[in-house]
C-alpha positions in Angstrom: 28.8 35.8 28.3 32.2 37.8 29.0 32.2 41.1 31.0 34.3 43.6 29.2 35.0 46.4 31.4 37.4 48.6 29.4 35.7 48.8 26.0 37.8 51.8 25.4 40.9 49.6 25.7 39.4 47.1 23.4 39.9 47.0 19.4 37.6 45.0 17.2 38.6 44.2 13.9 37.5 42.1 10.9 39.3 40.5 8.1 37.6 38.9 4.9 39.2 36.5 2.5 38.1 35.7 -1.1 39.2 32.5 -2.9 39.4 32.3 -6.5 41.4 30.5 -9.1 43.1 31.3 -12.4 42.0 28.5 -14.0 38.9 27.2 -15.3 35.8 27.3 -12.7 32.9 27.3 -15.2 29.9 28.9 -13.2 31.6 28.7 -9.9 33.6 31.9 -11.1 30.5 34.1 -10.4 29.9 32.2 -6.9 32.2 34.5 -4.6 32.9 32.7 -1.5 33.9 35.0 1.4 35.5 34.1 4.7 35.2 36.5 7.7 36.9 36.8 10.9 36.5 39.0 14.1 39.0 39.7 16.4 39.1 41.0 19.7 42.9 43.0 20.7 44.0 45.6 22.7 44.1 49.4 21.7 47.7 48.9 19.9 46.2 46.0 17.8 48.0 43.6 19.3 47.3 40.3 21.1 44.3 39.5 18.8 42.2 36.7 19.6 39.6 35.3 17.0 36.2 35.5 18.8 33.8 35.2 15.6 33.6 33.9 11.8 31.1 34.6 9.1 30.7 32.7 6.1 29.2 34.7 2.9 28.6 34.2 -0.8 28.5 37.2 -3.3 26.3 35.7 -6.2 27.4 37.7 -9.5 24.6 37.2 -11.5 25.5 40.5 -13.6 28.5 39.0 -14.6 27.6 35.4 -14.9 24.8 36.9 -17.7 27.3 38.8 -19.5 29.3 35.6 -19.9 26.4 33.5 -21.3 25.4 31.8 -17.8 22.0 31.7 -16.7 21.0 32.5 -13.1 19.7 28.8 -12.3 23.3 27.4 -13.3 25.0 30.0 -10.8 22.6 29.4 -8.0 23.2 25.5 -8.4 26.8 25.7 -6.9 25.3 24.6 -3.6 21.6 23.7 -2.5 21.0 26.3 0.2 21.9 28.7 -2.6 19.5 26.8 -5.0 17.0 27.3 -2.5 17.6 30.8 -2.3 17.4 31.4 -6.0 14.1 29.5 -6.2 12.9 32.0 -3.2 14.1 35.3 -5.0 14.4 34.7 -8.9 12.3 33.8 -11.8 14.5 31.3 -13.5 12.1 30.8 -16.6 11.8 34.7 -17.4 15.6 35.4 -15.9 14.5 38.2 -13.7 13.8 38.6 -9.7 10.6 37.2 -8.3 7.9 39.5 -9.2 6.1 39.5 -6.0 9.2 40.1 -3.9 10.1 42.9 -6.3 7.0 44.4 -5.8 7.3 44.1 -2.0 10.5 46.6 -2.4 8.8 49.0 -4.4 10.4 47.8 -7.7 13.9 48.7 -6.3 15.5 45.4 -7.4 17.5 47.0 -10.1 21.0 45.9 -9.4 22.0 42.2 -10.6 23.8 40.5 -7.8 22.7 38.6 -4.5 24.7 38.8 -1.2 24.1 35.9 1.2 25.1 35.2 4.6 25.6 31.5 4.8 26.8 31.5 8.5 27.7 33.6 11.3 29.6 32.4 14.6 30.2 34.4 17.7 32.1 32.8 20.8 29.5 32.1 23.6 31.5 34.2 25.8 31.2 37.2 23.7 27.7 36.9 22.8 25.6 39.7 24.3 27.3 42.5 23.1 26.1 43.0 19.8 29.1 42.1 18.3 27.5 39.5 15.8 25.1 42.4 14.9 27.9 44.8 13.9 29.8 42.1 12.2 26.6 41.5 9.5 26.5 45.3 9.1 30.5 45.6 8.5 30.0 42.6 6.0 27.0 44.2 4.0 28.8 47.2 4.0 31.7 45.9 2.4 30.1 43.5 0.0 26.9 44.9 -0.9 27.7 47.2 -4.0 25.8 45.7 -6.9 23.4 43.9 -4.9 19.7 44.2 -4.9 19.2 41.5 -2.1 20.9 40.6 0.9 19.5 37.3 2.2 20.2 35.0 5.4 18.6 31.5 6.5 16.2 32.4 9.0 16.5 29.0 10.8 19.4 27.9 13.0 22.5 26.7 11.3 22.4 22.9 10.7 25.2 22.2 13.1 23.2 23.8 16.0 20.4 21.6 16.1 21.6 18.3 14.5 25.4 18.4 16.6 27.5 15.5 16.3 30.6 15.7 18.1 32.7 14.3 15.1 31.4 17.3 13.3 33.9 19.1 15.2 36.4 20.7 12.7 38.9 23.0 14.2 39.6 24.7 17.8 37.2 27.3 17.1 34.3 25.4 16.5 34.6 23.0 19.6 34.7 26.3 21.5 31.4 27.4 20.3 30.0 24.3 22.0 27.2 23.5 20.1 26.5 20.4 21.9 25.5 22.7 25.2 23.1 24.7 23.3 19.3 24.6 23.4 17.9 22.0 21.2 14.5 23.0 21.1 14.3 23.8 17.3 11.1 25.9 17.3 12.3 28.1 20.0 15.5 28.9 18.7 14.3 29.5 15.3 11.6 32.1 16.6 14.3 33.8 18.6 16.7 34.1 15.6 13.7 35.4 13.5 12.9 37.9 15.9 16.4 39.0 16.0 16.6 39.1 12.2 13.5 41.5 12.2 14.8 43.6 15.0 18.0 44.7 13.0 16.2 45.5 9.8 15.8 42.2 7.8 12.2 41.5 6.2 10.2 38.3 6.4 7.8 37.3 3.7 6.3 33.9 4.4 3.6 34.2 1.5 6.7 34.5 -0.6 9.2 32.0 1.1 9.6 30.8 4.7 13.2 30.1 4.6 15.0 33.3 4.4 14.8 36.9 5.5 15.8 39.7 3.2 17.2 42.9 3.0 16.9 45.3 0.1 19.7 48.1 -0.2 18.0 50.4 -2.3 15.3 51.0 0.3 15.3 53.1 3.4 15.9 50.5 6.4 16.1 52.8 9.4 16.7 49.6 11.8 19.6 48.9 10.0 21.0 52.5 9.9 20.8 52.4 13.5 23.7 49.7 14.1 26.5 51.7 15.0 29.9 50.3 14.8 31.2 52.2 18.0 31.0 49.3 20.5 
């Protein structure tokens, strides 16, 4: 972990990119992939250094339904989102999972879903709650129209099944995944505890793979996350 003495002189900024197409995309058009990056710079906003990345997906079930697509077809763009759909949605009745909706006092009234697929903060910048604020910044910017925010409770695949050949770029190499703890149960427990601490909910009787948040519900833990580092 890097010691940062002069926080007042540091500038943490985020940038997001959404990719789409003007051509035919079929069900993928309702599967909005969002790439986020967090940078550290000086007080002038210059000398920016990439210190974190986030991969998110906004699943546009409402727009898809209006255009004649069923929820299963939209969730089925990737295996992880299909698993998520099976956890939170009743495909037969084209509605939210009744048990999950009851957990949130029937407040699942918006049509869409926001999913955080991965988040990475360089090891030397971990421990400063940068990742926590990155999650809140992402949710704040993209949660409009969503009934559920979800994230997988288990460590991202690359962390526990690391292969040097999977290194895709300089940032991934800097993450030093091959030096991370390989005790799957230990790091899964730590990650779940972290998500619960910042305001996500875990309902193992409904699904053991994901943690959830309902934006319509009062969430004191998430509300306490401040952007001022």
